[in-house]
C-alpha positions as CSV (number, residue, x, y, z in Angstrom):
1,X,0.2,0.1,-0.1
2,X,1.2,3.5,-0.8
3,X,2.2,5.6,2.1
4,X,2.0,9.4,1.4
5,X,4.1,11.9,3.7
6,X,1.4,12.4,6.2
7,X,1.4,8.8,7.1
8,X,4.9,8.6,7.3
9,X,7.4,11.4,6.8
10,X,10.4,9.3,6.5
11,X,9.1,6.8,3.9
12,X,11.6,8.2,1.1
13,X,14.3,8.1,3.7
14,X,13.3,4.3,4.3
15,X,12.9,3.6,0.6
16,X,16.6,5.0,-0.2
17,X,18.1,2.7,2.7
18,X,16.3,0.0,1.1
19,X,18.6,0.2,-1.7
20,X,21.4,0.5,0.3
21,X,20.6,-2.6,1.8
22,X,20.3,-4.3,-1.5
23,X,16.5,-4.4,-1.7
24,X,15.6,-1.4,-3.8
25,X,12.2,-1.3,-4.9
26,X,12.0,1.5,-7.4
27,X,8.4,1.3,-8.3
28,X,7.5,2.1,-4.4
29,X,9.8,4.7,-4.4
30,X,8.0,6.4,-7.5
31,X,4.6,5.6,-5.9
32,X,5.6,7.6,-2.6
33,X,6.9,10.5,-5.1
34,X,3.6,10.5,-6.8
35,X,1.6,10.2,-3.7
36,X,3.2,13.6,-2.4
37,X,6.0,12.2,-0.5
38,X,8.5,15.0,0.6
39,X,11.8,14.9,-1.4
40,X,13.6,17.7,0.9
41,X,12.2,16.7,4.5
42,X,14.8,16.4,7.2
43,X,15.1,13.3,9.2
44,X,16.3,13.2,12.9
45,X,19.9,13.4,11.8
46,X,18.9,16.4,9.8
47,X,19.5,14.5,6.5
48,X,17.0,14.6,3.5
49,X,16.5,11.6,1.3
50,X,19.0,13.1,-1.2
51,X,21.5,13.2,1.3
52,X,21.0,9.7,2.5
53,X,21.4,8.6,-1.3
54,X,24.6,10.0,-1.4
55,X,26.3,7.1,0.2
56,X,25.5,4.4,-2.2
57,X,22.2,4.6,-3.6
58,X,22.4,6.0,-7.3
59,X,19.2,4.5,-8.5
60,X,16.9,6.0,-5.9
61,X,19.2,9.5,-6.4
62,X,18.5,9.2,-10.0
63,X,14.5,8.9,-9.6
64,X,14.4,11.7,-7.1
65,X,16.5,13.8,-9.3
66,X,14.3,13.4,-12.3
67,X,11.3,14.0,-10.2
68,X,12.4,17.5,-8.8
69,X,13.7,18.4,-12.3
70,X,10.2,17.6,-13.7
71,X,8.2,19.4,-11.0
72,X,10.6,22.1,-11.3
73,X,10.6,22.7,-14.8
74,X,6.7,22.4,-14.5
75,X,6.6,24.9,-11.7
76,X,4.3,22.2,-9.4
77,X,7.3,21.3,-7.1
78,X,8.2,22.7,-3.9
79,X,11.6,23.6,-4.7
80,X,12.4,25.5,-7.9
81,X,15.4,24.8,-10.5
82,X,17.8,26.9,-8.4
83,X,16.7,26.6,-4.8
84,X,19.2,24.6,-2.4
85,X,18.2,21.8,-0.6
86,X,19.5,19.5,2.3
87,X,22.3,20.1,5.1
88,X,24.8,20.9,2.1
89,X,22.4,23.3,0.8
90,X,23.0,21.6,-2.7
91,X,21.1,22.5,-5.8
92,X,19.4,20.5,-8.1
93,X,22.0,20.8,-10.8
94,X,24.6,19.2,-8.4
95,X,22.4,16.1,-8.0
96,X,21.6,16.0,-11.9
97,X,25.8,16.0,-12.2
98,X,25.8,13.1,-9.5
99,X,23.2,10.7,-10.6
100,X,21.7,11.2,-14.1
101,X,22.8,8.6,-16.9
102,X,25.4,9.6,-19.4
103,X,22.9,9.2,-22.3
104,X,20.5,11.6,-20.5
105,X,22.6,14.3,-19.2
106,X,23.2,16.6,-22.1
107,X,19.5,17.2,-22.9
108,X,18.5,17.5,-19.2
109,X,21.1,20.1,-18.6
110,X,20.1,22.0,-21.9
111,X,16.5,21.9,-20.7
112,X,17.0,23.3,-17.5
113,X,19.6,25.9,-18.5
114,X,17.2,27.1,-21.0
115,X,14.5,27.2,-18.1
116,X,16.9,29.3,-16.2
117,X,19.0,27.0,-13.9
118,X,22.2,28.3,-13.2
119,X,24.7,25.6,-13.0
120,X,27.5,27.0,-11.7
121,X,26.1,27.8,-7.8
122,X,28.4,26.5,-5.0
123,X,26.7,24.5,-2.1
124,X,27.7,25.3,1.5
125,X,31.0,23.8,1.0
126,X,31.8,25.8,-2.0
127,X,31.7,22.6,-4.4
128,X,30.0,23.3,-7.8
129,X,28.1,20.8,-10.0
130,X,31.2,20.7,-11.8
131,X,33.2,19.7,-8.6
132,X,31.1,17.0,-7.6
133,X,31.0,15.6,-11.3
134,X,34.9,15.9,-11.5
135,X,35.4,14.2,-8.2
136,X,33.0,11.2,-9.2
137,X,34.8,10.6,-12.2
138,X,32.1,11.5,-14.2
139,X,33.5,12.6,-17.7
140,X,30.1,12.8,-19.5
141,X,28.8,15.1,-16.6
142,X,31.7,17.2,-16.9
143,X,31.5,17.6,-20.7
144,X,27.9,18.6,-20.4
145,X,28.3,21.1,-17.8
146,X,31.4,22.8,-19.1
147,X,29.6,24.7,-21.7
148,X,27.6,26.8,-19.4
149,X,30.8,27.6,-17.1
150,X,32.8,30.5,-17.7
151,X,36.3,31.0,-16.7
152,X,35.6,32.4,-13.3
153,X,33.1,29.8,-12.4
154,X,35.8,26.8,-13.6
155,X,38.4,28.4,-11.2
156,X,35.8,28.3,-8.2
157,X,37.5,26.5,-5.1
158,X,35.9,24.8,-2.1
159,X,35.6,26.6,0.9
160,X,36.1,24.0,3.6
161,X,37.6,20.7,3.8
162,X,35.2,17.7,2.9
163,X,35.5,13.9,4.0
164,X,34.0,11.7,1.9
165,X,33.3,7.6,2.5
166,X,33.0,5.9,-0.5
167,X,32.6,2.5,0.7
168,X,35.2,-0.4,1.4
169,X,38.2,-0.3,2.7
170,X,40.8,2.4,1.6
171,X,38.0,4.6,0.1
172,X,37.8,7.5,2.5
173,X,38.7,10.7,0.7
174,X,39.6,14.0,2.6
175,X,39.2,16.8,0.3
176,X,41.2,20.0,1.1
177,X,39.9,23.5,1.0
178,X,40.8,25.9,-1.8
179,X,40.8,23.2,-4.7
180,X,39.1,23.9,-8.0
181,X,37.1,21.1,-9.8
182,X,40.4,19.6,-11.8
183,X,42.3,19.6,-8.6
184,X,39.5,17.8,-6.4
185,X,39.6,15.0,-9.0
186,X,43.1,14.5,-8.5
187,X,42.9,14.6,-5.2
188,X,40.5,11.6,-4.9
189,X,42.5,9.5,-7.6
190,X,45.6,10.0,-5.4
191,X,43.5,9.0,-2.0
192,X,41.1,6.4,-3.1
193,X,43.2,3.2,-2.6
194,X,40.1,1.0,-3.5
195,X,39.4,2.8,-7.1
196,X,39.8,0.2,-10.0
197,X,41.9,1.2,-12.9
198,X,38.8,2.3,-15.2
199,X,37.6,4.8,-12.4
200,X,41.0,6.1,-11.9
201,X,41.4,6.8,-15.8
202,X,37.9,8.4,-15.7
203,X,39.0,10.6,-13.1
204,X,42.2,11.3,-15.0
205,X,40.0,12.4,-17.9
206,X,38.1,14.7,-15.7
207,X,41.2,16.5,-14.7
208,X,42.6,16.8,-18.5
209,X,39.2,18.2,-19.6
210,X,38.9,20.7,-16.8
211,X,42.4,21.8,-17.2
212,X,42.3,22.2,-20.9
213,X,39.2,24.4,-20.6
214,X,40.4,26.4,-18.1
215,X,43.4,27.3,-20.3
216,X,41.1,27.9,-23.2
217,X,38.7,30.3,-21.5
218,X,41.4,32.0,-20.0
219,X,42.6,32.9,-23.0
220,X,39.3,34.5,-24.0
221,X,38.5,36.1,-20.7
């Protein structure tokens, strides 16, 4: 039976946790969203469903992100295209950069930017969507974002130190403050001892692509 947000304010949080336990039920998650469950509700730890998904629930993160995007484009949601959400005050663009599939991300950003989305807004820690994409080795997301970034936005630096646990032994990465997107990807490349060769190559590609864009746009600045 579908629960709405009035029956269980943490239904979305629990649905996301199900994916992390290996028992994901995406149809149930979608039914919760359709019934009006609050995407941006805080649990007792001050975390939204998006924050919970960040640990290891990419399927749930993608579905929730697409739902927020659809509502924002239609003007029917609680949050607009540029509103922050969650403890880190991340925008929809940041979640798109983290979770949308490679074959949908270019079109999604094009539609959102045309509707007024700002894709270079930093969150509370000073991370832009490009930084999030780079640190996750998301080459397609980096390429999709770069046309919408000017030279100054490419050079934005994180405002504080941030530690991320990517699961598994040796996969805790501490990102220093004052690093730009390329440097954050390089930081993970050096620290994430559990990453495989393919992921390492993706991180290095992000570094090279962003460094080249900084140089190119710097010449035109």
